C-alpha positions as CSV (number, residue, x, y, z in Angstrom):
1,M,-98.6,-15.7,-39.2
2,S,-99.1,-19.6,-39.0
3,D,-102.3,-19.1,-41.2
4,L,-99.9,-17.5,-43.8
5,K,-97.5,-19.6,-43.8
6,T,-99.9,-22.9,-44.4
7,Q,-101.2,-20.9,-47.7
8,F,-97.6,-20.2,-48.7
9,E,-96.4,-23.5,-47.9
10,T,-99.9,-25.0,-50.6
11,A,-99.1,-22.0,-52.8
12,V,-95.5,-23.7,-53.3
13,A,-96.9,-27.0,-53.2
14,D,-100.2,-26.3,-56.0
15,S,-97.0,-23.9,-58.2
16,K,-95.6,-27.3,-58.8
17,K,-98.9,-28.6,-60.4
18,L,-99.9,-25.7,-62.9
19,S,-101.0,-27.1,-66.1
20,E,-99.6,-24.8,-68.1
21,R,-96.3,-23.4,-67.4
22,P,-95.6,-19.7,-66.9
23,D,-93.4,-17.6,-68.8
24,N,-90.5,-16.5,-67.5
25,A,-91.3,-12.8,-66.4
26,T,-93.6,-14.4,-64.3
27,L,-91.6,-17.4,-63.2
28,L,-88.5,-14.6,-62.1
29,K,-91.7,-12.9,-59.4
30,L,-92.4,-16.3,-58.6
31,Y,-88.8,-16.6,-57.6
32,S,-87.9,-13.6,-56.3
33,L,-91.5,-13.3,-54.1
34,Y,-90.3,-16.8,-53.0
35,K,-86.5,-16.1,-52.3
36,Q,-87.9,-13.3,-49.6
37,A,-90.4,-15.4,-48.3
38,T,-88.5,-17.9,-47.8
39,D,-84.8,-16.1,-46.5
40,G,-85.2,-12.0,-46.8
41,D,-83.6,-9.4,-48.8
42,V,-81.0,-11.1,-51.4
43,Q,-77.0,-11.4,-50.4
44,G,-74.0,-11.3,-52.0
45,S,-72.8,-9.9,-55.0
46,R,-74.6,-9.6,-58.8
47,P,-73.8,-12.1,-60.6
48,G,-71.2,-11.6,-63.6
49,F,-73.5,-9.6,-67.0
50,T,-72.1,-14.0,-68.8
51,A,-74.6,-15.4,-66.0
52,F,-77.6,-14.4,-67.9
53,V,-80.1,-16.5,-66.1
54,E,-78.6,-16.2,-62.3
55,R,-78.0,-12.4,-63.3
56,A,-81.8,-12.1,-63.4
57,K,-82.8,-14.3,-60.7
58,Y,-81.1,-11.8,-58.4
59,D,-82.1,-8.8,-60.2
60,A,-85.8,-9.9,-60.2
61,W,-84.7,-10.4,-55.8
62,A,-83.0,-7.6,-55.3
63,G,-86.5,-5.9,-56.4
64,L,-88.3,-6.9,-53.7
65,Q,-85.7,-5.2,-50.8
66,G,-87.1,-4.7,-47.9
67,M,-90.3,-6.1,-48.4
68,S,-91.3,-8.0,-45.4
69,A,-91.8,-12.0,-45.9
70,E,-95.7,-11.9,-44.6
71,D,-96.5,-9.3,-47.3
72,A,-93.8,-12.1,-50.0
73,M,-95.6,-14.4,-49.1
74,Q,-99.3,-13.5,-49.7
75,D,-98.0,-11.8,-53.0
76,Y,-97.1,-15.1,-54.0
77,I,-100.2,-16.9,-52.9
78,D,-102.1,-14.4,-55.1
79,L,-100.1,-14.6,-58.2
80,V,-100.8,-18.6,-57.4
81,E,-104.1,-18.2,-57.9
82,S,-103.8,-16.2,-60.4
83,L,-102.4,-18.7,-62.7
84,K,-104.7,-21.3,-61.5
85,D,-107.8,-22.4,-64.4
């Protein structure tokens, strides 16, 4: 697990240094995988329909319900690697 955690932390740092900003769908995927890996399943109530950004983030994270932290970390690492030049 510690090796995966190290790779995940490196991927998080790398995601902030990408040469191009990913599109919104990819950013939501990165956000949801990060939250699932670090916080587990989504908590709290779904934001109202006027809170567009918060609601999109909540829905993306809720879509990963039940995914293990290890799987979320690996998917995050793989996604960041695919975004690198």
